[in-house]
Every structure is written in C-alpha cells, then in structure tokens.
GUKE-133119 format. One record per residue (C-alpha): residue in three letters; x, y, z; residue number from 1. Coordinates in nm, 2 decimals, padded with zeros to 4 digits. Example, Ala and Ser with C-alpha at 12.3 -4.5 7.8 and 13.67 -1.06 7.14 Angstrom:
BEGIN
+-------+--------+--------+--------+-------+
: mivex :      x :      y :      z : zakol :
+-------+--------+--------+--------+-------+
:   ALA :  01.23 : -00.45 :  00.78 :     1 :
:   SER :  01.37 : -00.11 :  00.71 :     2 :
+-------+--------+--------+--------+-------+
//
This chain:
BEGIN
+-------+--------+--------+--------+-------+
: mivex :      x :      y :      z : zakol :
+-------+--------+--------+--------+-------+
:   UNK :  01.12 :  08.59 : -03.17 :     1 :
:   UNK :  01.27 :  08.46 : -03.50 :     2 :
:   UNK :  01.28 :  08.67 : -03.83 :     3 :
:   UNK :  01.00 :  08.45 : -03.98 :     4 :
:   UNK :  00.80 :  08.48 : -03.66 :     5 :
:   UNK :  00.83 :  08.85 : -03.67 :     6 :
:   UNK :  00.71 :  08.86 : -04.04 :     7 :
:   UNK :  00.42 :  08.63 : -03.95 :     8 :
:   UNK :  00.33 :  08.86 : -03.65 :     9 :
:   UNK :  00.35 :  09.17 : -03.87 :    10 :
:   UNK :  00.12 :  09.00 : -04.13 :    11 :
:   UNK : -00.12 :  08.90 : -03.87 :    12 :
:   UNK : -00.17 :  09.25 : -03.74 :    13 :
:   UNK : -00.41 :  09.39 : -04.01 :    14 :
:   UNK : -00.57 :  09.04 : -04.03 :    15 :
:   UNK : -00.66 :  09.07 : -03.66 :    16 :
:   UNK : -00.80 :  09.41 : -03.71 :    17 :
:   UNK : -01.02 :  09.29 : -03.99 :    18 :
:   UNK : -01.14 :  08.99 : -03.79 :    19 :
:   UNK : -01.21 :  09.23 : -03.50 :    20 :
:   UNK : -01.41 :  09.47 : -03.71 :    21 :
:   UNK : -01.61 :  09.18 : -03.88 :    22 :
:   UNK : -01.69 :  09.04 : -03.53 :    23 :
:   UNK : -01.79 :  09.38 : -03.38 :    24 :
:   UNK : -02.02 :  09.42 : -03.69 :    25 :
:   UNK : -02.13 :  09.07 : -03.66 :    26 :
:   UNK : -02.08 :  09.00 : -04.02 :    27 :
:   UNK : -02.18 :  08.65 : -04.09 :    28 :
:   UNK : -01.89 :  08.43 : -04.19 :    29 :
:   UNK : -02.09 :  08.28 : -04.49 :    30 :
:   UNK : -02.11 :  08.64 : -04.62 :    31 :
:   UNK : -01.73 :  08.68 : -04.59 :    32 :
:   UNK : -01.69 :  08.35 : -04.78 :    33 :
:   UNK : -01.91 :  08.48 : -05.07 :    34 :
:   UNK : -01.72 :  08.81 : -05.07 :    35 :
:   UNK : -01.41 :  08.61 : -05.12 :    36 :
:   UNK : -01.55 :  08.43 : -05.41 :    37 :
:   UNK : -01.67 :  08.76 : -05.57 :    38 :
:   UNK : -01.32 :  08.91 : -05.54 :    39 :
:   UNK : -01.17 :  08.59 : -05.69 :    40 :
:   UNK : -01.40 :  08.62 : -05.99 :    41 :
:   UNK : -01.23 :  08.96 : -06.05 :    42 :
:   UNK : -00.90 :  08.78 : -06.03 :    43 :
:   UNK : -01.04 :  08.54 : -06.30 :    44 :
:   UNK : -01.14 :  08.84 : -06.51 :    45 :
:   UNK : -00.79 :  08.98 : -06.47 :    46 :
:   UNK : -00.64 :  08.65 : -06.58 :    47 :
:   UNK : -00.88 :  08.64 : -06.88 :    48 :
:   UNK : -00.74 :  08.98 : -07.00 :    49 :
:   UNK : -00.38 :  08.88 : -06.94 :    50 :
:   UNK : -00.33 :  09.11 : -06.64 :    51 :
:   UNK : -00.14 :  08.87 : -06.44 :    52 :
:   UNK :  00.02 :  09.10 : -06.18 :    53 :
:   UNK : -00.33 :  09.25 : -06.11 :    54 :
:   UNK : -00.48 :  08.91 : -06.08 :    55 :
:   UNK : -00.21 :  08.81 : -05.83 :    56 :
:   UNK : -00.30 :  09.12 : -05.62 :    57 :
:   UNK : -00.67 :  09.04 : -05.63 :    58 :
:   UNK : -00.60 :  08.69 : -05.53 :    59 :
:   UNK : -00.42 :  08.81 : -05.22 :    60 :
:   UNK : -00.73 :  09.01 : -05.13 :    61 :
:   UNK : -00.96 :  08.72 : -05.20 :    62 :
:   UNK : -00.76 :  08.50 : -04.98 :    63 :
:   UNK : -00.78 :  08.74 : -04.69 :    64 :
:   UNK : -01.15 :  08.68 : -04.69 :    65 :
:   UNK : -01.09 :  08.31 : -04.71 :    66 :
:   UNK : -00.87 :  08.32 : -04.41 :    67 :
:   UNK : -01.08 :  08.54 : -04.19 :    68 :
:   UNK : -01.42 :  08.37 : -04.23 :    69 :
:   UNK : -01.32 :  08.07 : -04.02 :    70 :
:   UNK : -01.18 :  08.30 : -03.75 :    71 :
:   UNK : -01.49 :  08.51 : -03.74 :    72 :
:   UNK : -01.71 :  08.20 : -03.73 :    73 :
:   UNK : -01.51 :  08.08 : -03.43 :    74 :
:   UNK : -01.53 :  08.41 : -03.24 :    75 :
:   UNK : -01.90 :  08.45 : -03.31 :    76 :
:   UNK : -01.95 :  08.09 : -03.23 :    77 :
:   UNK : -02.12 :  08.03 : -03.56 :    78 :
:   UNK : -01.92 :  07.72 : -03.66 :    79 :
:   UNK : -02.16 :  07.46 : -03.82 :    80 :
:   UNK : -02.16 :  07.16 : -04.05 :    81 :
:   UNK : -02.33 :  07.37 : -04.32 :    82 :
:   UNK : -02.07 :  07.65 : -04.27 :    83 :
:   UNK : -01.79 :  07.40 : -04.36 :    84 :
:   UNK : -02.00 :  07.25 : -04.65 :    85 :
:   UNK : -02.06 :  07.61 : -04.78 :    86 :
:   UNK : -01.69 :  07.71 : -04.75 :    87 :
:   UNK : -01.58 :  07.39 : -04.94 :    88 :
:   UNK : -01.83 :  07.45 : -05.22 :    89 :
:   UNK : -01.73 :  07.82 : -05.25 :    90 :
:   UNK : -01.37 :  07.72 : -05.26 :    91 :
:   UNK : -01.43 :  07.50 : -05.56 :    92 :
:   UNK : -01.63 :  07.79 : -05.72 :    93 :
:   UNK : -01.33 :  08.01 : -05.68 :    94 :
:   UNK : -01.07 :  07.77 : -05.80 :    95 :
:   UNK : -01.27 :  07.68 : -06.12 :    96 :
:   UNK : -01.33 :  08.05 : -06.18 :    97 :
:   UNK : -00.96 :  08.11 : -06.20 :    98 :
:   UNK : -00.90 :  07.82 : -06.44 :    99 :
:   UNK : -01.18 :  07.94 : -06.66 :   100 :
:   UNK : -01.02 :  08.28 : -06.68 :   101 :
:   UNK : -00.70 :  08.13 : -06.80 :   102 :
:   UNK : -00.89 :  07.90 : -07.05 :   103 :
:   UNK : -01.05 :  08.21 : -07.20 :   104 :
:   UNK : -00.71 :  08.39 : -07.23 :   105 :
:   UNK : -00.54 :  08.10 : -07.40 :   106 :
:   UNK : -00.84 :  08.05 : -07.63 :   107 :
:   UNK : -00.83 :  08.41 : -07.74 :   108 :
:   UNK : -00.45 :  08.38 : -07.81 :   109 :
:   UNK : -00.52 :  08.06 : -08.02 :   110 :
:   UNK : -00.31 :  07.84 : -07.79 :   111 :
:   UNK : -00.51 :  07.52 : -07.79 :   112 :
:   UNK : -00.21 :  07.34 : -07.62 :   113 :
:   UNK : -00.24 :  07.58 : -07.31 :   114 :
:   UNK : -00.63 :  07.54 : -07.32 :   115 :
:   UNK : -00.59 :  07.16 : -07.29 :   116 :
:   UNK : -00.33 :  07.19 : -07.02 :   117 :
:   UNK : -00.53 :  07.43 : -06.82 :   118 :
:   UNK : -00.85 :  07.21 : -06.86 :   119 :
:   UNK : -00.66 :  06.90 : -06.74 :   120 :
:   UNK : -00.51 :  07.08 : -06.45 :   121 :
:   UNK : -00.85 :  07.20 : -06.35 :   122 :
:   UNK : -00.99 :  06.85 : -06.37 :   123 :
:   UNK : -00.72 :  06.70 : -06.15 :   124 :
:   UNK : -00.75 :  07.00 : -05.90 :   125 :
:   UNK : -01.11 :  06.92 : -05.86 :   126 :
:   UNK : -01.04 :  06.55 : -05.83 :   127 :
:   UNK : -00.79 :  06.63 : -05.56 :   128 :
:   UNK : -01.06 :  06.76 : -05.34 :   129 :
:   UNK : -01.33 :  06.51 : -05.45 :   130 :
:   UNK : -01.11 :  06.19 : -05.39 :   131 :
:   UNK : -01.05 :  06.31 : -05.03 :   132 :
:   UNK : -01.42 :  06.40 : -04.96 :   133 :
:   UNK : -01.53 :  06.07 : -05.11 :   134 :
:   UNK : -01.26 :  05.87 : -04.93 :   135 :
:   UNK : -01.34 :  06.03 : -04.60 :   136 :
:   UNK : -01.71 :  05.90 : -04.64 :   137 :
:   UNK : -01.56 :  05.55 : -04.63 :   138 :
:   UNK : -01.24 :  05.58 : -04.41 :   139 :
:   UNK : -01.15 :  05.81 : -04.12 :   140 :
:   UNK : -00.90 :  06.04 : -04.29 :   141 :
:   UNK : -00.74 :  06.07 : -04.63 :   142 :
:   UNK : -00.50 :  06.37 : -04.61 :   143 :
:   UNK : -00.23 :  06.23 : -04.82 :   144 :
:   UNK : -00.05 :  06.40 : -05.11 :   145 :
:   UNK :  00.11 :  06.74 : -05.14 :   146 :
:   UNK : -00.10 :  06.95 : -05.38 :   147 :
:   UNK : -00.39 :  07.07 : -05.16 :   148 :
:   UNK : -00.57 :  07.41 : -05.21 :   149 :
:   UNK : -00.34 :  07.63 : -05.01 :   150 :
:   UNK : -00.04 :  07.50 : -05.22 :   151 :
:   UNK : -00.23 :  07.54 : -05.54 :   152 :
:   UNK : -00.33 :  07.91 : -05.46 :   153 :
:   UNK :  00.03 :  08.00 : -05.37 :   154 :
:   UNK :  00.16 :  07.85 : -05.69 :   155 :
:   UNK : -00.11 :  08.03 : -05.89 :   156 :
:   UNK :  00.00 :  08.37 : -05.72 :   157 :
:   UNK :  00.36 :  08.29 : -05.80 :   158 :
:   UNK :  00.27 :  08.23 : -06.16 :   159 :
:   UNK :  00.08 :  08.56 : -06.17 :   160 :
:   UNK :  00.34 :  08.76 : -06.01 :   161 :
:   UNK :  00.63 :  08.62 : -06.22 :   162 :
:   UNK :  00.44 :  08.59 : -06.54 :   163 :
:   UNK :  00.52 :  08.22 : -06.56 :   164 :
:   UNK :  00.17 :  08.07 : -06.54 :   165 :
:   UNK :  00.23 :  07.81 : -06.80 :   166 :
:   UNK :  00.52 :  07.66 : -06.61 :   167 :
:   UNK :  00.32 :  07.68 : -06.29 :   168 :
:   UNK :  00.03 :  07.49 : -06.45 :   169 :
:   UNK :  00.27 :  07.21 : -06.53 :   170 :
:   UNK :  00.38 :  07.20 : -06.17 :   171 :
:   UNK :  00.02 :  07.20 : -06.03 :   172 :
:   UNK : -00.08 :  06.94 : -06.29 :   173 :
:   UNK :  00.19 :  06.69 : -06.22 :   174 :
:   UNK :  00.16 :  06.72 : -05.84 :   175 :
:   UNK : -00.22 :  06.71 : -05.86 :   176 :
:   UNK : -00.21 :  06.37 : -06.06 :   177 :
:   UNK :  00.04 :  06.24 : -05.80 :   178 :
:   UNK : -00.19 :  06.35 : -05.52 :   179 :
:   UNK : -00.51 :  06.20 : -05.67 :   180 :
:   UNK : -00.33 :  05.87 : -05.75 :   181 :
:   UNK : -00.19 :  05.87 : -05.39 :   182 :
:   UNK : -00.53 :  05.92 : -05.25 :   183 :
:   UNK : -00.69 :  05.64 : -05.46 :   184 :
:   UNK : -00.42 :  05.40 : -05.35 :   185 :
:   UNK : -00.43 :  05.50 : -04.99 :   186 :
:   UNK : -00.81 :  05.45 : -04.98 :   187 :
:   UNK : -00.80 :  05.11 : -05.17 :   188 :
:   UNK : -00.52 :  05.00 : -04.91 :   189 :
:   UNK : -00.73 :  05.10 : -04.61 :   190 :
:   UNK : -01.05 :  04.95 : -04.74 :   191 :
:   UNK : -00.88 :  04.63 : -04.83 :   192 :
:   UNK : -00.68 :  04.59 : -04.50 :   193 :
:   UNK : -00.96 :  04.67 : -04.24 :   194 :
:   UNK : -01.26 :  04.47 : -04.14 :   195 :
:   UNK : -01.49 :  04.77 : -04.20 :   196 :
:   UNK : -01.39 :  04.80 : -04.57 :   197 :
:   UNK : -01.69 :  04.83 : -04.80 :   198 :
:   UNK : -01.69 :  04.68 : -05.14 :   199 :
:   UNK : -01.87 :  04.83 : -05.44 :   200 :
:   UNK : -01.87 :  05.05 : -05.74 :   201 :
:   UNK : -01.96 :  05.42 : -05.74 :   202 :
+-------+--------+--------+--------+-------+
//
C-alpha cells in the first residue's frame, strides 16, 4: 500500500464506523443531508464572526455528513431520484450560507470591496451548478470545467485554516467564471453540432 493509500484508509476507518452506525440505526439519508446543512450553518455563523479556524473545523464535520449520506442510502437501498434532487438542493443551501456568513463579516468590517467580491463569487458558484443542470436537460453530459463543489469546499477550508479567505475567493471566482463560460460554450457546441439540438431562448 502506498503512503497516500494508507492515509486514505486511515481516514476511511472512522467514516466506515459512522456509516455502519447510521445503517444499523436506519437513519434516513435525507436526515443526514439536513444535519450536514445545519452544521454548515454553524460554519457560516463562525465565518460571520471572523472565527475562520473554527469555521474550517465545522466545515470538516459538515462534509462528513455530506459524504456518508450517499453511502448510507446505498447500503439501505434508499437511493431515489428525489434523494438526488434533495441532496443537490441542500448543497446549494449550504454553499450560499457560507457566502452569506462572509458577506456579513465584510459588511461589519466596512469592506465593501470584499462584499462585492464575495457576492460575485457566490453568483458564479451557483451558476456553475445551474449551467450543468440546465445543460444536462438538453444534452447527455456537461461535466466540463474545474471548479465544482468539492474543489470549492476544499478551497474554502484552506482559506479558513490559513486565514487567507480573500485570496481564496479570487481563486474560486476566476475558476468559477472559466467553468461557467466553458459549460456555456460546450453546450452551444453540442447543440449546434448534433441533429437533436433544440433552439430557443430560456
């Protein structure tokens, strides 16, 4: 086993235990999803108060729930179309909560520039998810671009633990803009180069 493989196996040990407990208690995966959102709201509260390290720790806990809900659904054979929809909606709720926490903090500090940057990053983060969802109602797949939710969350935690959130927001913002633009172009290209392309304005 490689060193990174050993680290991965070590990290998976407590997660497997949590999954096993959740399955034995037959906790519904949708409940685990909601618990993750509630924990993330505490992370947003910590960000709003400027407690970045605490926010980073809380985000790790929140993402544990985000990880195990799908595994529990699989083991309890509770995977469903609504479950996938619910998980996606709750992810957006969690993400926007974190941005709102930062907007509150920067507003309290009188940093209008950071408020605007955070608001723009929030907008393009939401558009990253929306462009893919909307595109995949027209074409088979639109998984292009780098800045998806896992990368965004990792960068958020890096910003929290290093107290370099402003710099991280710039990185997320630029890569989110590139991702949204890539998905718009990719969808346009697919729709205009296939016989099944549908024209129209949304």
